[in-house]
N, CA, C and O atoms as a MOPAC input file, in Angstrom:
PM7 MOZYME 1SCF
protein

 N    -61.13100 1    24.32900 1    13.79200 1
 C    -60.04000 1    22.76800 1    13.98400 1
 C    -59.32300 1    23.42400 1    15.28900 1
 O    -59.01200 1    24.59800 1    15.49100 1
 N    -59.17300 1    22.32400 1    16.07000 1
 C    -58.23800 1    22.31400 1    17.29400 1
 C    -56.92300 1    22.37200 1    16.97900 1
 O    -56.49800 1    21.61500 1    16.10600 1
 N    -56.14800 1    23.18500 1    17.56900 1
 C    -54.57700 1    22.65700 1    17.13600 1
 C    -54.11400 1    21.53200 1    17.89200 1
 O    -54.55400 1    21.48900 1    19.04100 1
 N    -53.48000 1    20.77700 1    17.61000 1
 C    -52.52900 1    19.69400 1    18.21900 1
 C    -51.28800 1    20.07500 1    18.90100 1
 O    -50.55700 1    20.90700 1    18.36300 1
 N    -50.96900 1    19.54400 1    20.05100 1
 C    -49.75300 1    20.01800 1    20.85700 1
 C    -48.87300 1    18.61000 1    20.74600 1
 O    -49.12200 1    17.64800 1    21.47300 1
 N    -47.76500 1    18.60200 1    19.70200 1
 C    -47.15200 1    17.51600 1    19.72700 1
 C    -45.69500 1    17.98200 1    20.27600 1
 O    -45.24000 1    19.11600 1    20.42300 1
 N    -45.06000 1    16.55800 1    20.55600 1
 C    -43.82300 1    16.93100 1    21.31900 1
 C    -42.69600 1    16.26200 1    20.04200 1
 O    -42.93900 1    15.49400 1    19.11100 1
 N    -41.38000 1    16.94100 1    20.48300 1
 C    -40.42800 1    16.51000 1    19.63500 1
 C    -39.10500 1    16.75900 1    20.38700 1
 O    -38.60800 1    17.83400 1    20.72200 1
 N    -38.62900 1    15.42600 1    20.58000 1
 C    -37.40500 1    14.94800 1    21.33100 1
 C    -36.51500 1    14.46200 1    20.51400 1
 O    -36.76200 1    13.94800 1    19.42300 1
 N    -35.18400 1    14.64300 1    21.13400 1
 C    -34.14200 1    13.82000 1    20.26800 1
 C    -34.29200 1    12.29600 1    20.62900 1
 O    -34.46600 1    11.75100 1    21.71900 1
 N    -34.16100 1    11.75800 1    19.28700 1
 C    -34.00900 1    10.06600 1    19.24400 1
 C    -33.27100 1     9.42300 1    20.10400 1
 O    -32.05900 1     9.63200 1    20.15700 1
 N    -33.87400 1     8.56100 1    20.89300 1
 C    -33.04100 1     7.42700 1    21.43200 1
 C    -33.89500 1     5.86900 1    21.28500 1
 O    -35.06100 1     5.62600 1    21.59500 1
 N    -33.12500 1     5.18700 1    20.85300 1
 C    -33.75800 1     3.76700 1    20.73200 1
 C    -34.18600 1     3.38300 1    21.88100 1
 O    -33.69500 1     3.67000 1    22.97200 1
 N    -35.42700 1     2.50100 1    21.59100 1
 C    -35.83800 1     1.60200 1    22.61200 1
 C    -34.78200 1     0.53200 1    23.43700 1
 O    -34.03300 1    -0.28200 1    22.89600 1
 N    -34.91000 1     0.72200 1    24.59300 1
 C    -33.65800 1     0.05700 1    25.38600 1
 C    -34.06300 1    -1.61000 1    24.96800 1
 O    -33.11300 1    -2.30200 1    25.33300 1
 N    -34.94400 1    -2.31000 1    24.44900 1
 C    -34.76800 1    -3.55800 1    24.22200 1
 C    -34.34800 1    -4.03500 1    22.92500 1
 O    -34.34300 1    -5.22200 1    22.60000 1
 N    -33.88300 1    -2.75200 1    21.96300 1
 C    -33.39800 1    -3.11700 1    20.82900 1
 C    -31.81000 1    -3.13500 1    20.84900 1
 O    -31.26600 1    -2.53300 1    21.77500 1
 N    -31.03500 1    -3.76700 1    19.91700 1
 C    -29.69500 1    -3.93900 1    20.29300 1
 C    -28.98500 1    -2.55700 1    19.12200 1
 O    -27.77400 1    -2.45900 1    18.92100 1
 N    -29.90200 1    -1.73200 1    18.56000 1
 C    -29.57000 1    -0.62600 1    17.47100 1
 C    -28.04700 1     0.14600 1    17.91200 1
 O    -27.83000 1     0.92200 1    18.84300 1
 N    -27.34100 1    -0.26100 1    17.12200 1
 C    -26.19100 1     0.80700 1    17.15600 1
 C    -26.35900 1     2.10700 1    16.88200 1
 O    -26.32000 1     2.43600 1    15.69600 1
 N    -26.55600 1     3.00900 1    17.79100 1
 C    -26.78900 1     4.48800 1    17.81500 1
 C    -26.07300 1     5.25100 1    18.61700 1
 O    -26.03200 1     4.88900 1    19.79300 1
 N    -25.37200 1     6.40700 1    18.25300 1
 C    -24.89300 1     7.24000 1    19.26800 1
 C    -25.54400 1     8.34700 1    19.04200 1
 O    -25.46600 1     8.95600 1    17.97500 1
 N    -26.29900 1     8.73800 1    20.10200 1
 C    -27.37200 1     9.84200 1    20.48500 1
 C    -26.49300 1    11.20300 1    20.04900 1
 O    -27.11500 1    12.11900 1    19.51000 1
 N    -25.21900 1    11.32500 1    20.25200 1
 C    -24.73800 1    12.63100 1    20.08800 1
 C    -24.77000 1    12.82700 1    18.48900 1
 O    -24.37500 1    13.92500 1    18.09500 1
 N    -25.11400 1    12.06600 1    17.69700 1
 C    -25.18200 1    12.32900 1    16.24800 1
 C    -26.24300 1    13.21000 1    15.95100 1
 O    -26.23300 1    13.88000 1    14.91900 1
 N    -27.31900 1    13.27000 1    16.92300 1
 C    -28.30900 1    14.39100 1    16.57700 1
 C    -28.59900 1    14.16200 1    15.31600 1
 O    -28.33600 1    15.13800 1    14.61400 1
 N    -29.05800 1    13.22000 1    14.71500 1
 C    -29.62300 1    12.90500 1    13.21300 1
 C    -30.93400 1    12.80900 1    13.30800 1
 O    -31.65500 1    13.21400 1    12.39500 1
 N    -31.44200 1    12.23800 1    14.46900 1
 C    -32.71800 1    11.88800 1    14.58000 1
 C    -33.90000 1    12.60700 1    15.64700 1
 O    -33.59900 1    12.83200 1    16.81900 1
 N    -34.91800 1    12.85100 1    15.23800 1
 C    -36.05900 1    13.47600 1    16.16700 1
 C    -37.29000 1    12.25500 1    16.41600 1
 O    -37.56800 1    11.47200 1    15.50800 1
 N    -37.90600 1    12.21200 1    17.62200 1
 C    -38.95700 1    11.46600 1    17.81700 1
 C    -39.99900 1    12.40100 1    18.02600 1
 O    -39.95600 1    13.21900 1    18.94500 1
 N    -41.01300 1    12.31400 1    17.14900 1
 C    -42.37700 1    13.15900 1    17.27300 1
 C    -43.45600 1    12.45200 1    17.97400 1
 O    -43.54000 1    11.24100 1    17.76800 1
 N    -44.45400 1    13.11300 1    18.92000 1
 C    -44.91300 1    12.10400 1    19.57200 1
 C    -46.22200 1    12.99400 1    19.55300 1
 O    -46.15200 1    14.20100 1    19.32500 1
 N    -47.53400 1    12.28400 1    19.82600 1
 C    -48.83200 1    13.09200 1    20.03600 1
 C    -49.43600 1    13.51000 1    18.57000 1
 O    -50.25200 1    14.43100 1    18.52500 1
 N    -49.07000 1    12.89200 1    17.47000 1
 C    -49.28800 1    13.30700 1    16.25000 1
 C    -51.04500 1    12.83600 1    15.87400 1
 O    -51.59000 1    11.73200 1    15.88700 1
 N    -51.59300 1    14.26200 1    15.54300 1
 C    -53.09900 1    13.87500 1    15.03800 1
 C    -53.38500 1    12.94400 1    13.94100 1
 O    -52.63500 1    12.84500 1    12.97000 1
 N    -54.70000 1    12.10700 1    14.11300 1
 C    -54.92400 1    11.13200 1    13.04300 1
 C    -54.87100 1    11.46700 1    11.65400 1
 O    -54.98100 1    10.58400 1    10.80400 1
 N    -54.72100 1    12.60200 1    11.36900 1
 C    -54.86500 1    12.85800 1     9.70200 1
 C    -53.61500 1    13.76800 1     9.30400 1
 O    -53.58300 1    14.45500 1     8.28300 1
 N    -52.55700 1    13.67800 1    10.27700 1
 C    -51.04600 1    14.03500 1     9.61700 1
 C    -50.46900 1    13.17300 1     8.64000 1
 O    -50.51400 1    11.98300 1     8.95000 1
 N    -49.94500 1    13.44100 1     7.56000 1
 C    -49.21000 1    12.80400 1     6.42500 1
 C    -47.71800 1    12.89900 1     6.50100 1
 O    -47.16300 1    13.95100 1     6.81600 1
 N    -47.06600 1    11.79500 1     6.21200 1
 C    -45.80300 1    11.56600 1     5.92700 1
 C    -45.09700 1    12.97900 1     5.50100 1
 O    -44.28000 1    13.66300 1     6.11800 1
 N    -45.66200 1    13.15400 1     4.32400 1
 C    -45.46000 1    14.23100 1     3.44500 1
 C    -45.42200 1    15.65200 1     4.07600 1
 O    -44.59700 1    16.51500 1     3.77500 1
 N    -46.34100 1    15.77500 1     4.91800 1
 C    -46.36400 1    16.94100 1     5.69500 1
 C    -45.24400 1    17.04400 1     6.66800 1
 O    -44.70100 1    18.13800 1     6.82400 1
 N    -44.83400 1    15.95700 1     7.36400 1
 C    -44.05800 1    16.14500 1     8.31400 1
 C    -42.29900 1    16.07600 1     7.92200 1
 O    -41.35100 1    16.14300 1     8.70400 1
 N    -42.29500 1    15.91300 1     6.36200 1
 C    -41.27100 1    16.14500 1     5.54200 1
 C    -41.18500 1    17.62600 1     5.42000 1
 O    -40.13400 1    18.18300 1     5.73300 1
 N    -42.17000 1    18.28600 1     5.00400 1
 C    -42.24200 1    19.38900 1     4.40700 1
 C    -42.21800 1    20.55900 1     5.47700 1
 O    -41.73900 1    21.67900 1     5.29600 1
 N    -42.85700 1    20.06300 1     6.67900 1
 C    -42.56000 1    20.75700 1     7.91900 1
 C    -41.31400 1    20.79100 1     8.37400 1
 O    -40.96600 1    21.95400 1     8.58100 1
 N    -40.24300 1    19.76300 1     8.69100 1
 C    -38.70900 1    19.66700 1     9.02600 1
 C    -37.95100 1    20.21900 1     8.25500 1
 O    -36.91400 1    20.69500 1     8.71800 1
 N    -38.26200 1    20.33900 1     6.69200 1
 C    -37.56800 1    20.90800 1     5.91000 1
 C    -37.48600 1    22.49700 1     5.66700 1
 O    -36.74400 1    23.07600 1     4.87400 1
 N    -38.52100 1    23.11200 1     6.62700 1
 C    -38.54700 1    24.34700 1     6.42600 1
 C    -37.67800 1    25.30700 1     7.04600 1
 O    -36.85900 1    24.91700 1     7.87800 1
 N    -37.75800 1    26.42400 1     6.75800 1
 C    -36.89500 1    27.59500 1     6.99200 1
 C    -36.84000 1    27.54600 1     8.69700 1
 O    -35.78600 1    27.73300 1     9.30600 1
 N    -37.86400 1    27.32500 1     9.22900 1
 C    -37.75200 1    27.19000 1    10.74400 1
 C    -36.72400 1    26.22500 1    11.05800 1
 O    -35.92400 1    26.52600 1    11.94400 1
 N    -36.63800 1    25.29000 1    10.56500 1
 C    -35.24700 1    24.39000 1    10.93900 1
 C    -34.11100 1    24.63900 1    10.13200 1
 O    -33.32300 1    23.69700 1    10.04900 1
 N    -33.86400 1    25.55700 1     9.58800 1
 C    -32.64100 1    26.00500 1     9.14800 1
 C    -32.41000 1    25.06600 1     7.82200 1
 O    -31.33600 1    24.60000 1     7.44000 1
 N    -33.63500 1    24.91900 1     7.25200 1
 C    -33.14600 1    23.99000 1     5.75800 1
 C    -33.01500 1    22.81200 1     5.96500 1
 O    -32.38900 1    22.21400 1     5.09000 1
 N    -33.49300 1    22.03000 1     7.09000 1
 C    -33.01200 1    20.46000 1     7.43900 1
 C    -33.20300 1    19.66600 1     6.05300 1
 O    -34.21500 1    19.94700 1     5.41200 1
 N    -32.41800 1    18.80500 1     5.58700 1
 C    -32.68300 1    17.56100 1     4.90100 1
 C    -33.32400 1    16.53400 1     5.33000 1
 O    -32.57700 1    15.66300 1     5.77500 1
 N    -34.62800 1    16.25800 1     5.37200 1
 C    -35.03400 1    14.92400 1     5.66400 1
 C    -34.69900 1    13.86700 1     4.78800 1
 O    -34.97100 1    13.99300 1     3.59400 1
 N    -34.08000 1    12.72100 1     5.25700 1
 C    -33.51800 1    11.53600 1     4.81300 1
 C    -34.88300 1    10.43000 1     4.88100 1
 O    -35.17500 1     9.68200 1     3.94800 1
 N    -35.59300 1    10.50200 1     6.11100 1
 C    -36.52900 1     9.47700 1     6.29900 1
 C    -37.56600 1     9.84700 1     7.13900 1
 O    -37.45200 1    10.74900 1     7.96900 1
 N    -38.60800 1     9.17100 1     6.95900 1
 C    -39.63100 1     9.60100 1     8.30500 1
 C    -39.90300 1     8.27200 1     8.18200 1
 O    -40.04300 1     7.70500 1     7.09900 1
 N    -40.00400 1     7.61600 1     9.53200 1
 C    -40.54700 1     6.15800 1    10.26500 1
 C    -41.95900 1     6.32300 1    10.83800 1
 O    -42.11000 1     6.12700 1    12.04400 1
 N    -43.00300 1     6.66500 1    10.07800 1
 C    -44.17800 1     7.10600 1    10.76900 1
 C    -44.96300 1     5.98200 1    11.27900 1
 O    -45.10300 1     4.96900 1    10.59500 1
 N    -45.56200 1     6.12000 1    12.61900 1
 C    -46.14100 1     4.93400 1    13.00200 1
 C    -47.44500 1     5.48200 1    13.27600 1
 O    -47.64600 1     5.91700 1    14.41000 1
 N    -48.54600 1     5.53800 1    12.24200 1
 C    -49.66600 1     5.96600 1    12.58800 1
 C    -50.38500 1     5.85600 1    13.43000 1
 O    -50.82600 1     6.87300 1    13.96400 1
 N    -50.83600 1     4.38500 1    13.93300 1
 C    -51.50500 1     3.67900 1    14.84800 1
 C    -50.64100 1     4.38700 1    16.33400 1
 O    -51.21800 1     4.43300 1    17.42000 1
 N    -49.58000 1     4.76400 1    16.19000 1
 C    -49.42200 1     5.14300 1    17.71800 1
 C    -49.15500 1     6.55400 1    17.62200 1
 O    -48.89200 1     7.14900 1    18.66700 1
 N    -49.18000 1     7.20100 1    16.50100 1
 C    -49.25800 1     8.74000 1    16.50100 1
 C    -47.65700 1     9.46300 1    16.68100 1
 O    -47.33200 1    10.58000 1    17.08400 1
 N    -46.93900 1     8.43900 1    16.25200 1
 C    -45.50100 1     8.97000 1    16.35900 1
 C    -44.66200 1     9.05100 1    15.17900 1
 O    -45.19100 1     8.41100 1    14.27000 1
 N    -43.68100 1     9.52600 1    14.86500 1
 C    -42.87200 1     9.30600 1    13.77700 1
 C    -41.21200 1     9.74300 1    13.95200 1
 O    -40.95800 1    10.90500 1    14.26800 1
 N    -40.30000 1     8.93600 1    13.77100 1
 C    -38.77300 1     9.40200 1    13.80000 1
 C    -38.36000 1    10.06900 1    12.38100 1
 O    -38.40600 1     9.73700 1    11.19600 1
 N    -37.95500 1    11.13100 1    13.09700 1
 C    -37.67200 1    11.82400 1    11.50400 1
 C    -35.98900 1    11.88500 1    11.26900 1
 O    -35.52900 1    12.81400 1    11.93300 1
 N    -35.15400 1    11.30000 1    10.66100 1
 C    -34.03600 1    11.42100 1     9.97100 1
 C    -33.42700 1    12.55000 1     9.06700 1
 O    -33.79000 1    13.02600 1     7.99100 1
 N    -32.47200 1    12.77900 1     9.81800 1
 C    -31.69700 1    14.06300 1     8.83000 1
 C    -30.34500 1    13.83600 1     8.26400 1
 O    -29.51200 1    13.14000 1     8.84400 1
 N    -30.16900 1    14.31800 1     7.33700 1
 C    -28.81400 1    13.96000 1     6.46600 1
 C    -27.71200 1    14.59800 1     7.53800 1
 O    -26.69100 1    13.92700 1     7.68700 1
 N    -27.81000 1    15.68000 1     8.20400 1
 C    -27.01700 1    16.20300 1     9.30200 1
 C    -27.39300 1    16.26100 1    10.89700 1
 O    -28.31600 1    15.55600 1    11.30600 1
 N    -26.73800 1    17.02500 1    11.69800 1
 C    -27.14300 1    17.09300 1    12.69700 1
 C    -28.48800 1    17.99400 1    13.54700 1
 O    -28.50800 1    18.31800 1    14.73400 1
 N    -29.40200 1    18.21100 1    12.63500 1
 C    -30.79700 1    19.07700 1    12.95700 1
 C    -31.23500 1    18.84600 1    14.12800 1
 O    -31.66200 1    19.74200 1    14.85600 1
 N    -31.16500 1    17.13200 1    14.58600 1
 C    -31.91800 1    16.96100 1    15.60800 1
 C    -31.48900 1    17.91500 1    17.06200 1
 O    -32.32500 1    18.20700 1    17.91700 1
 N    -30.08300 1    18.29900 1    17.12700 1
 C    -29.40800 1    18.99100 1    18.20000 1
 C    -30.58900 1    20.54400 1    18.34800 1
 O    -30.60400 1    21.31700 1    19.30600 1
 N    -31.30900 1    20.61200 1    17.32500 1
 C    -32.18800 1    21.74800 1    17.78100 1
 C    -33.21400 1    21.31900 1    18.78500 1
 O    -33.86400 1    22.15800 1    19.40900 1
 N    -33.40700 1    19.76400 1    18.98900 1
 C    -34.38500 1    19.66600 1    19.93300 1
 C    -33.80200 1    19.12900 1    21.28300 1
 O    -34.57200 1    18.65300 1    22.11800 1
 N    -32.30700 1    19.20500 1    21.53500 1
 C    -31.53300 1    18.52800 1    22.21800 1
 C    -32.18000 1    18.96300 1    24.15600 1
 O    -31.98100 1    18.22900 1    25.12400 1
 N    -32.73700 1    19.96900 1    24.17800 1
 C    -33.24400 1    20.53600 1    25.42100 1
 C    -34.49100 1    19.73800 1    25.73200 1
 O    -34.90400 1    19.50700 1    26.86800 1
 N    -35.01000 1    19.36700 1    24.66900 1
 C    -36.38500 1    18.50200 1    24.83600 1
 C    -36.45700 1    16.93900 1    25.14900 1
 O    -37.36400 1    16.13000 1    24.95200 1
 N    -35.45000 1    16.82400 1    25.59100 1
 C    -35.25300 1    15.49400 1    26.17400 1
 C    -36.21800 1    14.95900 1    27.05700 1
 O    -36.05400 1    13.84200 1    27.54800 1

């Protein structure tokens, strides 16, 4: 099986929305280029792994059609991806 190369970046809401979001909260990341067979449960388990210091995932907003997801943490675990902007 070929490995997928996904991209993870600090979440910034689309400009056309009026979502009140302060990016310095670092509580969300956007995951891009997800393979078709990835499930929400896998993303939650992956981001809660020891690799990410035991982050607690609050929600996964998964867009299967676009191959993207927005992961929301209960703390500032998104700061781990700050340099990926």
